C-alpha positions as CSV (number, residue, x, y, z in Angstrom):
1,M,-54.1,-112.6,-57.6
2,T,-50.4,-113.3,-56.8
3,T,-48.8,-112.7,-53.5
4,K,-46.2,-110.0,-53.1
5,S,-42.5,-110.9,-52.9
6,Q,-41.0,-111.5,-49.5
7,H,-37.5,-110.3,-50.5
8,A,-37.8,-107.1,-48.4
9,G,-38.5,-109.2,-45.3
10,W,-35.5,-111.6,-45.9
11,G,-33.2,-108.5,-46.5
12,I,-34.2,-106.9,-43.2
13,A,-33.8,-110.2,-41.3
14,L,-30.4,-110.8,-43.0
15,G,-29.4,-107.2,-42.2
16,A,-30.6,-107.5,-38.5
17,L,-28.6,-110.8,-38.1
18,L,-25.3,-109.3,-39.6
19,G,-26.0,-106.2,-37.6
20,A,-26.2,-108.1,-34.4
21,V,-23.2,-110.1,-35.1
22,F,-21.1,-107.2,-35.9
23,G,-22.5,-105.2,-32.9
24,V,-21.4,-108.1,-30.5
25,L,-18.1,-108.2,-32.0
26,A,-17.6,-104.4,-31.9
27,G,-19.3,-103.9,-28.6
28,H,-21.9,-101.4,-30.0
29,I,-25.1,-103.4,-30.7
30,A,-27.3,-100.6,-31.0
31,I,-25.4,-98.8,-33.7
32,W,-24.7,-102.0,-35.7
33,L,-28.2,-103.3,-35.4
34,G,-29.6,-100.0,-36.9
35,M,-27.0,-100.1,-39.6
36,G,-27.7,-103.7,-40.4
37,L,-31.5,-103.0,-40.7
38,A,-30.8,-100.1,-43.1
39,M,-28.4,-102.3,-45.2
40,G,-30.9,-105.2,-45.1
41,M,-33.7,-102.9,-46.5
42,A,-31.4,-101.9,-49.3
43,I,-30.4,-105.5,-50.0
44,G,-34.1,-106.6,-50.1
45,A,-34.9,-103.8,-52.5
46,T,-32.3,-105.0,-54.9
47,L,-33.2,-108.6,-54.7
48,R,-36.6,-108.2,-56.4
49,R,-37.2,-110.6,-59.1
50,K,-38.3,-109.4,-62.6
51,E,-42.0,-110.1,-63.1
52,T,-42.7,-112.6,-66.1
53,D,-44.5,-110.9,-68.9
54,C,-47.3,-113.1,-70.3
55,P,-49.3,-112.0,-73.3
56,E,-52.6,-112.2,-71.3
57,C,-51.4,-109.9,-68.6
58,A,-49.9,-107.4,-71.1
59,A,-53.2,-107.2,-72.8
60,M,-55.1,-106.8,-69.7
61,H,-52.7,-104.0,-68.5
62,R,-53.0,-102.2,-71.9
63,A,-56.9,-102.2,-71.6
64,H,-56.8,-101.0,-68.1
65,E,-54.5,-98.2,-69.1
66,A,-56.6,-97.2,-72.0
67,K,-59.7,-97.2,-69.8
68,S,-58.1,-94.9,-67.2
69,L,-56.8,-92.5,-69.9
70,K,-60.3,-92.3,-71.3
71,S,-61.8,-91.5,-67.9
72,R,-59.2,-88.9,-67.3
73,A,-59.8,-87.2,-70.6
74,S,-63.6,-87.1,-70.0
75,S,-63.1,-85.5,-66.6
């Protein structure tokens, strides 16, 4: 099983850093830190890489979806 992407964590860290810098410069650390965290979460969500599609994984996913559709229909 593969590990999950760390892009959200990097985005939050980057946002917190930028928010702290802008907060010190503007004199309102709490406001800018919160805004930086929110912007960092948005940046982290947009930085996700596209998963590679290999034929073996695609076949496994199709089989899994077919099995779950069968079990739903029989319920």
